[in-house]
N, C-alpha and C positions, 0 to 999 in steps of 0.2 A: 504494500499499500503504499501510497506516494505521500510527501509533507501536505501537500494540497486535500486530498483525497480523507488523512487522517485530521486534518482542520474542519472540512467540512462534516465529516462523520462526527467530532466533538460537537461542532455546532447544533446537529441534528440532536443530540442526546441532551445536549442542555435545553434546547429550547421545543422538542417537539415536534419541530415542521420535519418535511421531506425534504430530502437532501437535496432533490432538482431543484426547487424551491429557492434554496441556497443560492445554490447556482447560479441560476436565472438570476438573482437580486443583485448577485456579483458582478455578472455582464453585463446587467442593465447600470452601474454605480461605474465601472471599469475595471477592466482586469490587469494586474501587476503580471501575472502570469503569461505566457504564450501557449495558447488552445492547445491541447494535444491534438496529437495528428496520426496517421495511420503509421504502418511500420514503416511502406514503401516511400512513404513522404519524406523529402528532404529540402523543400523546399515552401517558407512561409509567404503566404497572399496578407499585404496591407493595404486597406481601402481606406483611401482619402475622400469623402464624398460630402456635396453641401456646402457647406462655409464653413470655413476655418475658426472657431472657437477661441478667442486667448483670453485676456486678463478680464474681459468685460463677458459676462452670460447672457446670451442671446435669448428672444422671447423662444417660447415651447414650440411655438408653432415651426419654426428653422429646423432646417435640418442640417445638422451640423455634425463635425470632426473636433472633438475635443481635445487639446493639445495634451491635459495631463493623463487622458487615455494612452496619446500614441507613444508619449516620450517612454514611458514604460516598457511598452511592446517592443521598440527598439532595443532598450537596454537588455532586454529577458534575450532578443533574438542574438545578439553580440555573445552571449553568454552562454547558451545553448550549443553544446555539441555535434546535438542531432540534426540542427538546421546549418545547411552548407550552403542555401542561397535566399535574395531575400524580392520576390515582385509586389510592385507596388503599383496600385492601379489609380487612378486619379479620376474624379468628375466633381471637381469643384467649380464654386464663382469666386474663390478669393478669400479673404478675410483679413485676420489680427496680423500686423506685417511681423514682429517679432516672434509671434506664436511660429508662423510660416518660416521664418530663417531659420528658429533654434530648430524644426524636424529637418528642414535642408541641411542644417551643418551637422545635423547628427547622423542622418541618411549618408553623405558624403564620406562621414569620417568612418563607418561601419568597415569592419575587416573581410568581411565577407562579400562575392559578387553580388551586384543589384541590379535588377531593371526596373524600369520604370513605364506603365503604358498611359498616354492620354487617350480615355474615351469619353465622346459627349464633348467634354469642356476642361481646360487646364488654367483657368483666367487669372489675371492677375497676380498674387504672392502663391499662385501655383505652379508659376513660371518656375521659379527658383527647386520647389520642391520637384518637378518633372526632368529637370535637367542634372541634381544631385546626384543620380545614381551613375554606375558603371556603363549604362548601353541605355539608351530611351526612345519609345516608339510612340507613335501617335494614329489612333484611326486615321481613316480617311477621309471621314465627317467630321471628325471632333475639331473644334477651333479651340484657339488660345487668343487672350486679350492683354496685349502688352502695351502699359501706360503710366504716367508716372503717379506716386502717392499723391493721394486727393486729401480734404480736410474733411470731407463727409462722403459716405458712400461705404462700399463694401471693403475698402483699403485700410481705412484709419478713421473712427470715429472721436478724438477727443483734440481740443485744440494743441495746435503744436506752433512753434518759432518758424518760421522760413528757415533758418538755419540747420536746424534740430531736421526738418525734412529734406534738406538738402543731402545731409549726411548720411540720412536713412536710408535717399533714393540711390547715392553713392554706391552703399554697402549692396544692395541690390544689384545693382551692374555689375560692381566687382566680382559678385560670385555666379550671376549669372554666366560671365562672359568667360571667367576660369574653367568653369565645368560645362561648356559647350564648346561648338565651334564656331559661334558668331561673334565677329568684332565688335568693339565696344563702340564705334561709330556706326554700327549697322542696327545695332540692339537700342541707340538711343535717337538713330534716324525712326526706328517704329516706334519709340515711346511716346515721339513728340510730333508725330505724323498729326494733320490737322486734316478734316473731311472724312474721313474713314469710319470714325464714331459721330453718331447723331450730338452734336452741341457738347463735345469731350475732343479733348485730342488723345491720340493713342493709336491702335491696328489690332484690326482682329484678323489672323492668321489662320489658314483652314488646311489639315492633313500636308499633302505636300509642301506646301508653301515653308510651312515648319519647318520643314527638313533644307528645302532650297536654302533658307536665310542660314543655315547653318545651325539652329535653334537645338532640332531633333535631330537624332542620328536616322531612324529611317521610317519609312509608314509602316504599319502592319498591328495585328491584332495579339491576341491571347498564345495562338499556336507558334508566330514568330517569336512572340517574347518568350515562350516557356522556350524553345531552341536553343536561343540566345543564350538565356540564363544557364541552361544545360551545360554548355558549350564552356562557359567561363568557369563553372566549377568545375568541370574536367581539366581546365585549363590551370586552374590554381591548384588542383589535386597533384598533375603533373610535377608541378615547379615544386610543391613540397616535398613529392618523391624524389626529383631530382637532385634538390637539395640536402636529404638525407644520405643519397648516394654519394655523394662529394664527401 
């Protein structure tokens, strides 16, 4: 019996509630341990959907991904020897800038192979998350919106000074250009473009356009992403074995 199972069984005996209801409650509130996988699975799937919720709690009707739930999962993935690779699936409108950057930095620092897929949309602060992995895919019909940090809207909703916003924006630009093949000039051009977004500045790119710009590596879906991730896992294993032989 694992430690988690022992803990749940202990709580069941103390409260008199079925173990299944306690597990469901833990999952609703956020799980620090990686969910159990089948014996044949060596890949964990992390989904980032809806709006990324950071320091401020969003209304209950909003579909959100809470960063305090995602970060412990990433730590657990790094520590779990049974997990050899991570697949990140994004369909997000963006959200809290600092929470999104925190998730991006953690994904980029993982020692295990990572692959991301943008399905539907990977907008705003979802862009750094998409490029933070070792290899990135975007569905043919998926979109990505690139725009500057705003005082209101989906990116950030608290008053900030212009200098702070400018520095925050530079952090995003530097991260994206470091972890993708897009140049700083091209990324800023897309970010500050006029006329692409109604009554706003920025650019909405679709599928192959994201690849042509150098932002995303390839157009593809789950099949292609899994194939690439398995290739990265095999390459990492070969490097380890080669190091042991030497």
